C-alpha positions, 0 to 999 in steps of 0.5 A, spaced: 500 500 500 502 506 497 502 512 503 498 518 500 503 523 502 499 529 499 493 527 504 497 526 510 500 533 509 494 536 508 491 533 514 497 535 518 496 542 516 489 542 518 491 539 525 496 544 526 491 550 524 486 547 530 492 548 535 495 554 533 488 558 532 485 554 538 479 552 534 475 546 533 472 542 528 464 540 528 464 532 529 459 527 530 459 521 535 464 519 540 471 522 540 478 519 540 483 522 544 491 521 544 496 523 549 503 523 546 508 524 552 514 526 548 521 528 551 520 535 548 513 536 547 506 533 550 501 533 545 494 532 546 490 530 539 482 529 538 479 526 532 472 524 531 470 517 530 472 517 522 479 519 524 478 526 522 481 532 526 477 535 531 481 539 536 488 539 539 493 542 544 501 542 545 505 544 551 513 544 550 516 540 556 521 536 559 518 531 564 520 525 560 527 523 558 528 517 554 521 514 555 522 515 563 517 520 566 522 524 570 517 529 573 511 525 575 507 531 578 509 536 572 507 531 567 500 530 570 499 538 571 501 539 564 496 533 561 491 536 566 491 543 563 491 541 556 485 536 557 481 542 560 484 547 555 481 542 549 474 541 553 473 548 554 473 549 547 469 543 545 464 544 551 464 536 553 468 532 557 474 528 555 473 521 558 478 516 554 485 516 551 490 512 548 498 513 549 504 511 546 511 509 549 518 508 545 519 501 543 521 496 548 519 500 554 516 495 559 513 494 565 514 500 570 516 505 565 510 503 560 505 503 566 508 510 569 506 513 562 499 510 563 499 513 570 500 520 568 494 520 563 490 516 568 492 521 574 490 527 569 483 524 569 483 520 563 481 512 562 487 509 558 484 504 553 490 503 549 498 503 550 502 502 544 509 504 541 510 510 538 512 508 531 507 503 530 502 509 532 505 513 526 504 507 521 497 507 523 496 514 521 500 514 515 497 507 512 504 504 512 503 497 511 510 495 509 517 498 510 520 502 516 517 507 521 523 511 524 520 516 530 526 521 532 524 523 538 527 528 543 531 522 547 531 516 542 530 513 535 525 508 535 524 503 529 518 499 527 519 494 521 512 492 518 510 487 513 503 486 510 501 491 515 504 487 521 509 489 526 515 484 525 520 488 529 521 494 534 527 497 537 529 503 540 536 507 542 538 513 545 540 519 540 534 524 539 533 531 539 536 532 546 543 530 543 542 535 537 541 541 542 547 538 547 552 539 540 549 545 539 550 548 546 557 545 546 559 548 539 556 555 541 558 555 548 551 557 550 546 553 555 542 547 553 535 552 553 538 557 548 541 551 544 533 549 544 531 555 541 537 556 536 535 549 533 528 551 532 530 558 529 528 557 521 533 562 519 538 559 522 536 552 520 542 551 514 547 553 519 545 549 525 544 543 520 551 543 519 553 542 526 548 537 528 549 533 522 554 528 525 548 526 530 543 525 524 549 520 521 549 516 528 541 516 528 542 513 520 547 508 523 542 506 528 537 505 523 541 501 518 544 496 523 537 494 525 534 494 518 540 489 516 536 483 516 530 485 513 529 487 506 526 494 507 524 498 501 522 504 504 523 508 511 518 513 513 521 518 518 517 522 523 518 526 530 519 533 532 527 532 531 527 530 524 524 537 522 531 539 518 530 540 511 536 536 509 534 530 514 532 525 509 538 526 504 543 524 510 539 518 511 538 516 504 546 517 503 548 513 509 543 507 509 541 507 501 534 506 502 528 511 499 527 515 505 520 519 506 518 525 511 512 528 511 511 535 513 511 537 520 513 530 522 512 532 530 504 531 529 504 524 526 505 520 532 500 524 536 494 523 531 496 515 530 495 515 537 488 518 537 486 513 532 488 507 536 483 510 542 479 504 541 475 501 547 
């Protein structure tokens, strides 16, 4: 099945517009909610029963590190605030939610993330891994989905619609920011802002390119035993225009990146909010 990138990109534009303008779309039936507890951002996405975007909210946060909740109280407060913000826009309570964890997250770590969502007032109906959530939204049935998050690079390999392999390794947007901070001799917080400045993207890309090459080498190693024809990269840390070219050069496999890849996984999570 071929991914309809034009549809995915338009969908993302519509969803991003809802968040930016604090608007809601009309809907019918039950609402599906996804909470993406990321290393750099927490995103709450709301879809209708036909998986069309209804509302959303985002908050930059650092309450999770490499898939581990490092500030439980802070995480709960942010999710509660996002929940209330969207409920006020919709005029109805949000009761159920799905969430996601990096591949390979097990036991207490996965439970801690679910507990955050529950403590914020949701009933958690599904917990899945992040690249698989992204694959749901994009309609990937064959290939590798690589979710480049703040702390880790997660990989899911799919064949005939089934996930046959998952992996997750440290190296993500946080590591890019550390390299930027060291290069410019500035604080981590200043480096985060500089990294996201569109006018500085070409300059910053040159600095963080070795980190992206390391991500590519991680992916290449995990794909070594599989006949993968396409790689789909998602996640906030792969926003650089030249990101795809590095993967293509290092791995030699056709690599596709949707617009605004930060929102791919949160939407895929909401699509899996099925009781």
